N, C-alpha and C positions, 0 to 999 in steps of 0.2 A: 674331685680333680681329673682332668683330661689325661688320659694315656694314650701313648702315640709310639709305634713301632718303627725303628728305624733299622736297615738292612745293609750292613757293610759287605761288598763284594768285591772282588779283585782276586788277581792270579795268587798262588802261593808264594809264600815269602815277601810280599810288599810291605808288610808291616800292620796288617789288620788288626791282629791281636792286640799287638803293642799299643795300638792307637786306642782301641778300646779301654784296655787296662789302665791306661794312662788318663783317660777322661774319667773312669768311675772310679778307681782307687789312687789316682795320684801318684804313681809309680810305672817305672821303665821295667819291663819284662823282655828279656833277650831271648830267653829258650821257650820254646812252646811245643805243643804237638800240632802240625798244621792240618792234621787229616781230622781233628775233633771239630764240631762247631758247638759254641756255646752262647749263651744270652746272659744278660745283665740288666738291671734296672736301677734308676736313678733319679731323684726326684731334683729337677731345675727350675728356675725363673728366668725367662726371656722376654724382654721389654714389659715386665709386670704381671707376665703370664706362668702362674706355677703349674708345673706338668710333670707327670712320670713319664721317662723316657726308656723303652725297652729296646735295648740294642742287640741284634742277634748278628753274632760275630761268624760268619759262614766259613766253611773250609776252603781251601784252594777250589778253584773252578774245577778243576779236572776230577775233584771227588764227590761233587754234589749235583752233578747233571740230573740226577733221577728226582732231585727234591726242589730243583732249581725253581720250578713253576708254584709251587707251594710257598717258597720264599718269597717270591715277587708277589704273589695275591695276599701275603698277610701282612706285606708292608706298607707302611703310610708314606716312607721317604726312603732314598736310597744313597748311600755315600758309596761312590764308586772310586776305588783306590788302586794307584798304580806305583811303581817305585822309580825315582828320578834317576836312578842308576842301572836301569833295567828298559831296554828299548821296548821287548817282547811285551811287557807287562801294560803298556798304555794300548798297543794294538790288542790285546785280550778283551779290554774295556768296551771296544766297539760292538763285538758281537753280544756282550751283555747288555748293553745299552738298548740296542735293537731289539732283545729279547723281553727286556721290562716293559718296552712301547708297545710291542706287540701283545704282551699278556694283560696289560693294563687297558689297552684299546678294547680288546675282545670282552673285557668285563664291562664295558661301556664308558669307561674312564674317558672324558673329551676335554679335560681342562689342562694344563701343565702339570705334569708329575714333577712331585719334587724331588729333586735331585742336585748332588754335589759333588764335583769332580775333584778329586784330591791327588796331590803328587807329593808323596811322603818321601822321607830321607832326605830332607833338604839340608840337614847338617853335614852331608858327605861331601866332599869335595871331588869325588869323581863321578859328576854329573853327567848323563847321556843325553836325557830328554829335554831339550830347550823350552824355556817359558812359553816361546812364541807358538810351539807346536802344540802344547796342552790349551793355550787360549783359543787357537784355531778351534781344536776338537772341541770345545765349550762351546763355542758359537755356532757350530755345525750342528750340535745338539739342541739349539733354541736359546742360547744364551745362557746356559747353567752355569752357577758361580764356579770359580776354580780357585782353589788354595794350594799353596805349598806348605806342607806340615813336617815336623820333626817329632816323633813319639818320644826320642831319646831327650831332648831338649825341650819338651812340651811346647813347641811353637805352633800357633794356630790350631791347637788339639779343641780348645773350647769354643772357636769361633766357628769351626766347620760345623760342630754339632749345632750351635745357635741358629747358624744361618739356615740349616735344613729344617729346623724345629719350627721357625718363622715361615717357611714354605709351608709345611705342614696346617700350621694354625690357620693360614690364609686359606688353603683349600678345606680345612673342616668348616670354617665359617661360610664357605660357599657352598658347602653341601658337597663337595666332590670326592670325598673319600668312600673308598668301597672296600669290604674288607672280606668279600666273597665267601662268608659262611665259614672261615676258618677260624673265627673268634679272635679277640682282643689279646689273648693271653699266650700265643705260640700256636704250633701245628698240630696239636693234640697228641705228640710221640714223645716219650721219655728220652732225654739227651744225656749223654754222659757229660760230666760237669767237669771244671777245671777250676782247682782251688789254687789261688796265688799265694804264693810262697815268700816270704821276706828275703830270702835269697836271690830272687828274680827269677825262679825256676816255677814250673807249675805241676801240681799231683793231680793223676786223674782219678777221680771218685765215681 
């Protein structure tokens, strides 16, 4: 069975952990430690292809600068997340996207990088980032798919992952994936783990 790694990136508080836990465990977690990175694994089927997905839920951008290049080198695809109620969060993604492209191109990656742009918290009424702004950014990035999601209400959570996996499978079949010696199963370092608890919190292991 094929195994692919998705790296979820974005500023602190945009809902990266909530999206990840909702996808993997079908539950909404409101409280979490934004300084801890964690990884999850799930077997899914996309268009008849059964694959194992490893999802790396990174800490907020301000916490993982030192490990940023390792995250990018090890990733097969990237989910770039911002919060629809925070304008700064979408601006943060521009530098992240530029960095992903620069690092992958330096590795010899010449094809379109599997990326999905995600505007999270679409269930909230106090929206600041307009859909047209996000669509314009996605087009600026070469026409990457754009989804609006809600981890709380599980809106488009499965869809964003499925879209990203489709892109990764296509790149893999064309021989464009490059893992740069970091291995298929992580970065080689021991991570602190978050255990999801039924009351919606997380305990650190």
